[in-house]
OpenMM code with the backbone's topology and positions (N, CA, C; nanometers):
from openmm import Vec3, app, unit

residues = "MET ALA GLU THR ILE VAL GLN VAL ALA ALA ALA LEU ILE LEU GLY ALA ILE LEU LEU GLY ILE THR ARG LEU VAL LEU GLY PRO THR LEU ILE ASP ARG ILE VAL ALA ILE ASP MET LEU THR ILE ILE SER ILE SER LEU ILE VAL LEU TYR ALA HIS VAL SER GLY ARG PHE VAL TYR ILE ASP VAL ALA LEU VAL TYR GLY LEU LEU SER PHE LEU ALA VAL LEU ALA VAL ALA ARG PHE LEU GLU LYS GLY LEU".split()
positions = [
    Vec3(0.1545, -0.1961, 2.4297),
    Vec3(0.1022, -0.3276, 2.3956),
    Vec3(0.0588, -0.3332, 2.2497),
    Vec3(-0.0152, -0.2308, 2.2051),
    Vec3(-0.0646, -0.2297, 2.0671),
    Vec3(0.0511, -0.2166, 1.9679),
    Vec3(0.1520, -0.1394, 2.0062),
    Vec3(0.2668, -0.1243, 1.9168),
    Vec3(0.3412, -0.2565, 1.9003),
    Vec3(0.3482, -0.3340, 2.0063),
    Vec3(0.4147, -0.4635, 1.9991),
    Vec3(0.3405, -0.5578, 1.9048),
    Vec3(0.2078, -0.5554, 1.9110),
    Vec3(0.1279, -0.6402, 1.8235),
    Vec3(0.1476, -0.6001, 1.6776),
    Vec3(0.1535, -0.4706, 1.6518),
    Vec3(0.1755, -0.4229, 1.5158),
    Vec3(0.3142, -0.4631, 1.4669),
    Vec3(0.4137, -0.4556, 1.5528),
    Vec3(0.5489, -0.4952, 1.5140),
    Vec3(0.5573, -0.6450, 1.4863),
    Vec3(0.4890, -0.7248, 1.5649),
    Vec3(0.4874, -0.8693, 1.5414),
    Vec3(0.4167, -0.8994, 1.4094),
    Vec3(0.3054, -0.8312, 1.3852),
    Vec3(0.2334, -0.8517, 1.2588),
    Vec3(0.3201, -0.8126, 1.1400),
    Vec3(0.3913, -0.7016, 1.1510),
    Vec3(0.4786, -0.6580, 1.0423),
    Vec3(0.5921, -0.7579, 1.0197),
    Vec3(0.6463, -0.8137, 1.1269),
    Vec3(0.7534, -0.9131, 1.1131),
    Vec3(0.7007, -1.0404, 1.0467),
    Vec3(0.5812, -1.0828, 1.0837),
    Vec3(0.5230, -1.2016, 1.0213),
    Vec3(0.4934, -1.1782, 0.8733),
    Vec3(0.4467, -1.0588, 0.8401),
    Vec3(0.4213, -1.0256, 0.6999),
    Vec3(0.5517, -1.0250, 0.6213),
    Vec3(0.6560, -0.9700, 0.6787),
    Vec3(0.7866, -0.9701, 0.6128),
    Vec3(0.8377, -1.1124, 0.5894),
    Vec3(0.8227, -1.1977, 0.6889),
    Vec3(0.8621, -1.3373, 0.6722),
    Vec3(0.7822, -1.4069, 0.5636),
    Vec3(0.6529, -1.3784, 0.5575),
    Vec3(0.5686, -1.4386, 0.4543),
    Vec3(0.6077, -1.3885, 0.3158),
    Vec3(0.6447, -1.2628, 0.3058),
    Vec3(0.6897, -1.2086, 0.1772),
    Vec3(0.8169, -1.2802, 0.1317),
    Vec3(0.9095, -1.3001, 0.2227),
    Vec3(1.0341, -1.3701, 0.1876),
    Vec3(1.0070, -1.5139, 0.1429),
    Vec3(0.9160, -1.5821, 0.2123),
    Vec3(0.8812, -1.7184, 0.1722),
    Vec3(0.8104, -1.7208, 0.0366),
    Vec3(0.7245, -1.6237, 0.0126),
    Vec3(0.6541, -1.6167, -0.1152),
    Vec3(0.7474, -1.5891, -0.2315),
    Vec3(0.8419, -1.4989, -0.2110),
    Vec3(0.9390, -1.4691, -0.3168),
    Vec3(1.0288, -1.5903, -0.3420),
    Vec3(1.0633, -1.6615, -0.2352),
    Vec3(1.1431, -1.7827, -0.2521),
    Vec3(1.0688, -1.8854, -0.3365),
    Vec3(0.9419, -1.9064, -0.3096),
    Vec3(0.8632, -2.0020, -0.3876),
    Vec3(0.8467, -1.9530, -0.5305),
    Vec3(0.8343, -1.8218, -0.5485),
    Vec3(0.8200, -1.7667, -0.6831),
    Vec3(0.9459, -1.7904, -0.7659),
    Vec3(1.0608, -1.7749, -0.7052),
    Vec3(1.1869, -1.7919, -0.7777),
    Vec3(1.2210, -1.9402, -0.7971),
    Vec3(1.2005, -2.0208, -0.6944),
    Vec3(1.2439, -2.1595, -0.6986),
    Vec3(1.1355, -2.2573, -0.7439),
    Vec3(1.0136, -2.2094, -0.7618),
    Vec3(0.9037, -2.2990, -0.7971),
    Vec3(0.9331, -2.3775, -0.9222),
    Vec3(0.9282, -2.5104, -0.9145),
    Vec3(0.9667, -2.5889, -1.0308),
    Vec3(0.8631, -2.5851, -1.1441),
    Vec3(0.7380, -2.5594, -1.1119),
    Vec3(0.6356, -2.5596, -1.2164),
    Vec3(0.5673, -2.4235, -1.2243),
    Vec3(0.4953, -2.4047, -1.3319),
    Vec3(0.4206, -2.2810, -1.3503),
    Vec3(0.3108, -2.2660, -1.2455),
    Vec3(0.2492, -2.3756, -1.2071),
    Vec3(0.1435, -2.3719, -1.1066),
    Vec3(0.1982, -2.3228, -0.9726),
    Vec3(0.3177, -2.3678, -0.9356),
    Vec3(0.3804, -2.3209, -0.8114),
    Vec3(0.4027, -2.1705, -0.8148),
    Vec3(0.4441, -2.1199, -0.9276),
    Vec3(0.4685, -1.9759, -0.9402),
    Vec3(0.3379, -1.8968, -0.9346),
    Vec3(0.2322, -1.9489, -0.9931),
    Vec3(0.1029, -1.8805, -0.9888),
    Vec3(0.0491, -1.8773, -0.8469),
    Vec3(0.0627, -1.9882, -0.7754),
    Vec3(0.0195, -1.9918, -0.6356),
    Vec3(0.1023, -1.8953, -0.5518),
    Vec3(0.2318, -1.8842, -0.5810),
    Vec3(0.3171, -1.7902, -0.5079),
    Vec3(0.2744, -1.6460, -0.5338),
    Vec3(0.2391, -1.6155, -0.6575),
    Vec3(0.1915, -1.4795, -0.6878),
    Vec3(0.0603, -1.4518, -0.6161),
    Vec3(-0.0286, -1.5502, -0.6131),
    Vec3(-0.1547, -1.5338, -0.5414),
    Vec3(-0.1294, -1.5140, -0.3922),
    Vec3(-0.0344, -1.5888, -0.3379),
    Vec3(-0.0002, -1.5726, -0.1981),
    Vec3(0.0566, -1.4333, -0.1704),
    Vec3(0.1386, -1.3835, -0.2615),
    Vec3(0.1952, -1.2499, -0.2428),
    Vec3(0.0879, -1.1418, -0.2503),
    Vec3(-0.0146, -1.1614, -0.3318),
    Vec3(-0.1229, -1.0631, -0.3342),
    Vec3(-0.2003, -1.0659, -0.2030),
    Vec3(-0.2224, -1.1838, -0.1470),
    Vec3(-0.2906, -1.1927, -0.0179),
    Vec3(-0.2066, -1.1271, 0.0912),
    Vec3(-0.0767, -1.1477, 0.0861),
    Vec3(0.0119, -1.0852, 0.1843),
    Vec3(0.0105, -0.9335, 0.1681),
    Vec3(0.0089, -0.8857, 0.0437),
    Vec3(0.0048, -0.7404, 0.0239),
    Vec3(-0.1278, -0.6822, 0.0714),
    Vec3(-0.2354, -0.7579, 0.0621),
    Vec3(-0.3631, -0.7125, 0.1168),
    Vec3(-0.3527, -0.6977, 0.2680),
    Vec3(-0.2890, -0.7944, 0.3332),
    Vec3(-0.2721, -0.7829, 0.4779),
    Vec3(-0.1814, -0.6657, 0.5144),
    Vec3(-0.0849, -0.6366, 0.4295),
    Vec3(0.0015, -0.5207, 0.4533),
    Vec3(-0.0766, -0.3900, 0.4393),
    Vec3(-0.1656, -0.3838, 0.3415),
    Vec3(-0.2498, -0.2655, 0.3240),
    Vec3(-0.3405, -0.2461, 0.4449),
    Vec3(-0.3986, -0.3553, 0.4941),
    Vec3(-0.4869, -0.3465, 0.6102),
    Vec3(-0.4085, -0.3064, 0.7346),
    Vec3(-0.2886, -0.3584, 0.7504),
    Vec3(-0.2051, -0.3185, 0.8639),
    Vec3(-0.1710, -0.1706, 0.8566),
    Vec3(-0.1399, -0.1220, 0.7368),
    Vec3(-0.1119, 0.0212, 0.7211),
    Vec3(-0.2357, 0.1053, 0.7518),
    Vec3(-0.3526, 0.0571, 0.7106),
    Vec3(-0.4762, 0.1299, 0.7411),
    Vec3(-0.4969, 0.1383, 0.8913),
    Vec3(-0.4657, 0.0312, 0.9610),
    Vec3(-0.4805, 0.0324, 1.1068),
    Vec3(-0.3812, 0.1279, 1.1728),
    Vec3(-0.2567, 0.1224, 1.1284),
    Vec3(-0.1531, 0.2064, 1.1900),
    Vec3(-0.1782, 0.3542, 1.1620),
    Vec3(-0.2157, 0.3866, 1.0379),
    Vec3(-0.2350, 0.5267, 1.0025),
    Vec3(-0.3702, 0.5811, 1.0462),
    Vec3(-0.4641, 0.4921, 1.0757),
    Vec3(-0.5968, 0.5375, 1.1169),
    Vec3(-0.6840, 0.5803, 1.0003),
    Vec3(-0.6420, 0.5523, 0.8804),
    Vec3(-0.7189, 0.5878, 0.7603),
    Vec3(-0.7807, 0.4605, 0.7049),
    Vec3(-0.9024, 0.4352, 0.7438),
    Vec3(-0.9662, 0.3084, 0.7130),
    Vec3(-1.0239, 0.3032, 0.5720),
    Vec3(-1.0010, 0.4069, 0.4930),
    Vec3(-1.0407, 0.4030, 0.3527),
    Vec3(-0.9544, 0.3026, 0.2766),
    Vec3(-0.8366, 0.2730, 0.3299),
    Vec3(-0.7482, 0.1764, 0.2654),
    Vec3(-0.8048, 0.0341, 0.2710),
    Vec3(-0.8952, 0.0095, 0.3630),
    Vec3(-0.9578, -0.1233, 0.3693),
    Vec3(-1.0414, -0.1463, 0.2437),
    Vec3(-1.1049, -0.0419, 0.1931),
    Vec3(-1.1783, -0.0541, 0.0670),
    Vec3(-1.0829, -0.0880, -0.0476),
    Vec3(-0.9667, -0.0267, -0.0464),
    Vec3(-0.8658, -0.0561, -0.1484),
    Vec3(-0.8248, -0.2030, -0.1396),
    Vec3(-0.8061, -0.2524, -0.0187),
    Vec3(-0.7667, -0.3922, 0.0005),
    Vec3(-0.8766, -0.4868, -0.0480),
    Vec3(-1.0021, -0.4517, -0.0238),
    Vec3(-1.1126, -0.5361, -0.0694),
    Vec3(-1.1198, -0.5424, -0.2219),
    Vec3(-1.1038, -0.4293, -0.2866),
    Vec3(-1.1068, -0.4272, -0.4329),
    Vec3(-0.9872, -0.5031, -0.4893),
    Vec3(-0.8721, -0.4864, -0.4283),
    Vec3(-0.7525, -0.5577, -0.4720),
    Vec3(-0.7707, -0.7091, -0.4564),
    Vec3(-0.8329, -0.7499, -0.3478),
    Vec3(-0.8591, -0.8917, -0.3269),
    Vec3(-0.9552, -0.9482, -0.4297),
    Vec3(-1.0577, -0.8727, -0.4636),
    Vec3(-1.1532, -0.9176, -0.5649),
    Vec3(-1.0866, -0.9300, -0.7017),
    Vec3(-1.0071, -0.8317, -0.7386),
    Vec3(-0.9368, -0.8379, -0.8669),
    Vec3(-0.8353, -0.9518, -0.8703),
    Vec3(-0.7699, -0.9761, -0.7591),
    Vec3(-0.6751, -1.0863, -0.7512),
    Vec3(-0.7465, -1.2202, -0.7680),
    Vec3(-0.8611, -1.2343, -0.7046),
    Vec3(-0.9386, -1.3571, -0.7173),
    Vec3(-0.9806, -1.3805, -0.8619),
    Vec3(-1.0277, -1.2760, -0.9274),
    Vec3(-1.0698, -1.2901, -1.0664),
    Vec3(-0.9515, -1.3219, -1.1583),
    Vec3(-0.8372, -1.2641, -1.1299),
    Vec3(-0.7186, -1.2915, -1.2110),
    Vec3(-0.6737, -1.4363, -1.1962),
    Vec3(-0.6774, -1.4887, -1.0745),
    Vec3(-0.6381, -1.6280, -1.0540),
    Vec3(-0.7374, -1.7214, -1.1233),
    Vec3(-0.8652, -1.6886, -1.1196),
    Vec3(-0.9638, -1.7697, -1.1918),
    Vec3(-0.9373, -1.7683, -1.3421),
    Vec3(-0.9041, -1.6526, -1.3954),
    Vec3(-0.8763, -1.6425, -1.5384),
    Vec3(-0.7524, -1.7232, -1.5762),
    Vec3(-0.6488, -1.7163, -1.4956),
    Vec3(-0.5264, -1.7912, -1.5240),
    Vec3(-0.5524, -1.9406, -1.5121),
    Vec3(-0.6300, -1.9822, -1.4116),
    Vec3(-0.6607, -2.1245, -1.3972),
    Vec3(-0.7422, -2.1762, -1.5150),
    Vec3(-0.8354, -2.0970, -1.5606),
    Vec3(-0.9150, -2.1385, -1.6774),
    Vec3(-0.8264, -2.1469, -1.8023),
    Vec3(-0.7360, -2.0518, -1.8158),
    Vec3(-0.6452, -2.0539, -1.9302),
    Vec3(-0.5559, -2.1774, -1.9282),
    Vec3(-0.5036, -2.2106, -1.8119),
    Vec3(-0.4155, -2.3261, -1.8011),
    Vec3(-0.4909, -2.4572, -1.8187),
    Vec3(-0.6180, -2.4576, -1.7814),
    Vec3(-0.6952, -2.5811, -1.7917),
    Vec3(-0.7332, -2.6130, -1.9360),
    Vec3(-0.7898, -2.5151, -2.0048),
    Vec3(-0.8363, -2.5457, -2.1413),
    Vec3(-0.8264, -2.4273, -2.2365),
    Vec3(-0.7646, -2.3222, -2.1976),
    Vec3(-0.7528, -2.2061, -2.2849),
    Vec3(-0.8752, -2.1165, -2.2774),
    Vec3(-0.8565, -1.9924, -2.3129),
    Vec3(-0.9679, -1.8976, -2.3061),
    Vec3(-1.0491, -1.9061, -2.4281),
] * unit.nanometer
topology = app.Topology()
chain = topology.addChain("A")
for resn in residues:
    res = topology.addResidue(resn, chain)
    for name in ("N", "CA", "C"):
        topology.addAtom(name, app.Element.getBySymbol(name[0]), res)
């Protein structure tokens, strides 16, 4: 049962990655591409957490938290730059 849930989660993550890459490539504006990159970082965080669960090494959750914080700060910096410059 648990293996099936992990396989479904991995399939959903793979589908989300494909959709994110599609938006990144086809996005007509710069804002669409930035949102796609932010979405891909969130998806990679979920992939890290899934790997931590499967491997049983929960130290990777700390890595995912730090990655999420850095991603949030990067998106804020890019939004500020696009709005009025640094």
